[in-house]
N, C-alpha and C positions, 0 to 999 in steps of 0.2 A: 472442711471445703468451699472453693471459692465460686461466691455466685457467679454467674453468665453475667457477661459485659451490659449492658443495655445502655439505649440511644433512644431518642424522641423528638419529634419533630413535628409542629403546631401551622399548619398553613391555614387556619382560619375556618369557619364554614359558608361564607358566605358566596362563593365563588364554586357552586355543585358542579356544574360543569365540565371546568377547570379538575378539582378533584376528582372526576369521574374517568377523565382522558388517562389522569396520572394511574389509576388501578387498572383501567382498562374492560374490555366485558369477564364481567366475571369472575372480576379480579385478576384476568389472568397478569399480565405483568406484574402484582406484587406475587404472585406464586411463582414468577417467574423468577424474581429477587430473592424470595426466601430460598429454591431451590439451588443455584447458585451460587450465592453465601452461605447458606447453610447457619441461615436465622430467622428467627420468630417474626410475625408481623400482626401487629392489631390494631385496628383501625374505627377510632371512636369519632364519629363527623369529621373535621381537619384536621384530627389529631391522630398521629402512627408512634404507634412502641414498638421498638424492635429491642430484641433478644435472640444474642449470640454472639460468638467471639466476632465476626465480625457488622457489630450491631452500627458502630460510626462508620463504615464505608455505605451499608443499607439507608444509612440517613443520607447521607451525601447525594447519591443516586437518586433519591426521594425529592433531593432538592432541585438536580439538577434538571428531572421528569418534569417538575412542576414547573418550573420555568422558561420549557421548551411549549408546554401545554397550555403559554397564554397568548402563542402565535399561532399554534400549527398542533393537529394532532399529534398523538403520539406512537408510536406500533413498536409491536414486538424488537425489530431492528434498533429501535432507539434504545429501547432498554438493552437490549442487550452489548449496546456501544460503550453504554454508561456505566454499566457493569464493567464492560473492558479497562475502559478507562482510569475507573477506581481503582484498579489491580495493577495500573501501567506505571506508576511515581511519574507521573504528567504531573507538569504546572496549569492553571488554565488555561484554555488558549484565550487567545485574543486577536484582533483583528489586525496587529502589527505583527504578528506571525503568519498568517493566511497568505493562502497563494492568490492574487486576483486573475480570473477568465473574464468572458464576457458574460458567460453563466452564472457569475457568483464567484465568494470566496471560497475557495477549501481549504481545511485546518489539520493540519494532525492530530490524529488520536491519540493520544498516548507520549512517553515520552521520546521513544525509540525514533517516533513518524515525525516527530518533531523537531530531534538531532538531525533527522534524514533530510528536512527540508532545510533546516542551519547549512551541514553542510553542503549541498547542491549551491545552496546558493553562495556559499563563501569559499570554495574550494572549484580550480578545475578539472579536475577526474573524481570521482565520486563510487566508492560501490555500495550496493542495497542486495543484503546479502541474506537469506532466508526463504521460508515456507511460502504456500501458496496463501493468497488470503491477505499477505501482509499490507499491499498498497504500492511496491515498490516500485512496480509498471506507472501505474495510475497516479503518485504521485510525480515521480519526474516527468512523465508527460505534461502533470500541468504545472511546474518548474519551468519546461521549456516554450508552452505556452506564453505564460508571464513573462518571458526573457525577448519574446517575438514582439507580445504585445509593447512593451517597453522601449521596444528597437536597439538592447543592447547587441543582441545575434540577427543576422539576414535571416536567416533559412534554420531549418528545422530538417533532422536528417535523425528518420528512426530505422534501427535495422536490427536482423535477428535471423538468426541461421536457421537454416530449412533440413537441418538433421532427423526430424522424424521422419521426412519424405522419404531421404534417401533415395535409388533406382526408380523407386516407384512414381517419383516426378511425371516422367516419361510417359505414364498412361494414364495424366488427368490430361482432360482436356484445355485448350488457350496457349498464349503463348508462354514465357517463363514467369513473368510478371504476374500475369492470373495463378499460373500453378503455386506459386510461393505466398497470395494475397491471405489466403486458412490461416499460414503461420506468422500474418501478421495481424488476425483481426481484433488483439486487445488492445492494440494503440490505434487500430483506427477506430474502437466501441470510445473509446477516454477522447478522443476526438474531437468527437458525432456528438457528447457528451459536454464538452467542453466550450466547444467556438460554433458548433450548429453542422450541422450535414450540408447544406449548401456553402457556408464560407469553405468545408475542408476541401469540396471540390473544387472550389475556383481556385487555394492556395496549392492543392496538388498539383493541376493541369499547369500554372504558372513556376511550378519546381518552387515555391517559397515553401513546402512540405515535400518533404521526398522519404517516402517509405521504399524501403528497397531490403533487400538478404543481402549478408554478410560478403558474400563472391563479390557483390557488385564493386566494392571499397578497394579493394588491391588496384595502387596505382595511384589512388589519388590523394591530395590533401584537402584538407577542408577550414577554410578559416572566414569567421566570426560565422560559427555555425553552433547551433546547441545539437548533441550529438546522441543517440539511446540506444544502446546496444541490450536488447532483453534477453531473456532465456541464454545467457552464456555461458552455462555450465556445460552447452553443447558446442560451445567450440575448441580445436581444436588450439595447444601451444602455441602452432605457428599462427594461427588461422586471430588468435587477440593478441599476441603481440602485432600482427598488420593493424590492427583494427587501432591498438591504442597509441601506433606511431603516424595516425592519420589525424590526429588529433594536428591544429593550424592556427594562426593567432589569430586572437580577439573568440578562440573556439571554449567551449565547456564540455563534460563528456560525463554520462551515468552510468554503468556499466550494473546491471540488473540477474541476479539467477537464484539460483538453489542448486547447492554445490551436493545436493542429497538425491536429485533427482534428474539423473545424467543420462540422456540416451546413445551417445558415444559407445563404439564398440568394446566390447568388455578391455582388451589388449592399447585403448587409447586412453591418454590420460587426458583431464578434463580441465581445459584452457586456464578456465575462470579460476579453481584451483593453484592452479600454477601460479596463476599469475600474484594471487592473495600472498602465499610465499614468500616471491622474489619480491615485492613492490613493497612489503612493508618497511613503514618507517621511511618509505620517502618523499619528502617533502612535495606539500601542495596535493595528496592527495587524500583522501578521508575512507572511513568501511563505516559504516552501518551492519551492524548482525540484528535480525529480528527474529524473534523465537515466537511459537506457540502461541503462548501470550498477547500477542501485536498479532492474533487473527482476527479480520475483523467483517469477517464474511458469516456463515450461520453458524452457532457455538456448535453444530454437530465436526462438524469441519477442523476448529479448536483442538475437539477430543481424540479425531484421528489424529491432526498432526505430532498431539503428547506423543498418541500410542507409537506411532512410529519413531520418536525421537527416544523415548525407553528405549525400543527394540533394537536400538543402534548406536553402535561406540559415537564419540564427540566427533571422532571426523565422517561419520556418515558411510563409510566400508567396512562391510561385514568380513 
């Protein structure tokens, strides 16, 4: 009978505060690593001994947390993300891969996020496909902000269909722009975090940043712009074709969505699903497909997504 794999890491005993940050209150960080990776962790002073099939991965997580604890607190979210990255096949992130915004550097967490960032930077059209919580929209907005700061584009155009509202839009207060604002909120929030509320407001006022419903794109040609279409699974075939043909000279576009969460009527085909089939193999287009393992929200979200993936066929249709 083979013994369970073992691994160990020794940080020394000089920095008790740093070791305490790694372990967390009442060793809750260690318990999270044990539960998620199925390992047993024993600690004596600054030495951690791990036993189990994922002992080496657990040791890598501890090293990452110890490095982080040298400059800032270690939260349960940090532990979750460190565990996620350990199972994503990602190469270590460095500043060369990071997206630069006014509020700091944003790095891809895991192989798919790193691939996604590279694809956006190197292709005129990129599709980010996958479940909620995988960073599709957030990273696309980060790349858009970086492109604007480097003056490789003159404006940002953030687009989202308002399919969820349907005819109920007419019963909401305000003009059309105010009625669709709730559906554009995720992109607003990302912009506020990256460049600040006041700056976003000024750029929107000057029309450098335009946040608009998909219907407003018809008849336009967008040159020297970074264009993001979010929640594209809720576009029809005609709508997404219309959007993709708006791309002008010097522009870059990112299309994000989850083909398993379409809010269109049952008889309407998702434009996103159709576009992925029609455009497969077209030069200049990149597709990054995220899975439940890429979810960077609460661990429960990952388990929920995995449960739905098990309950659905690969194409997302029952």
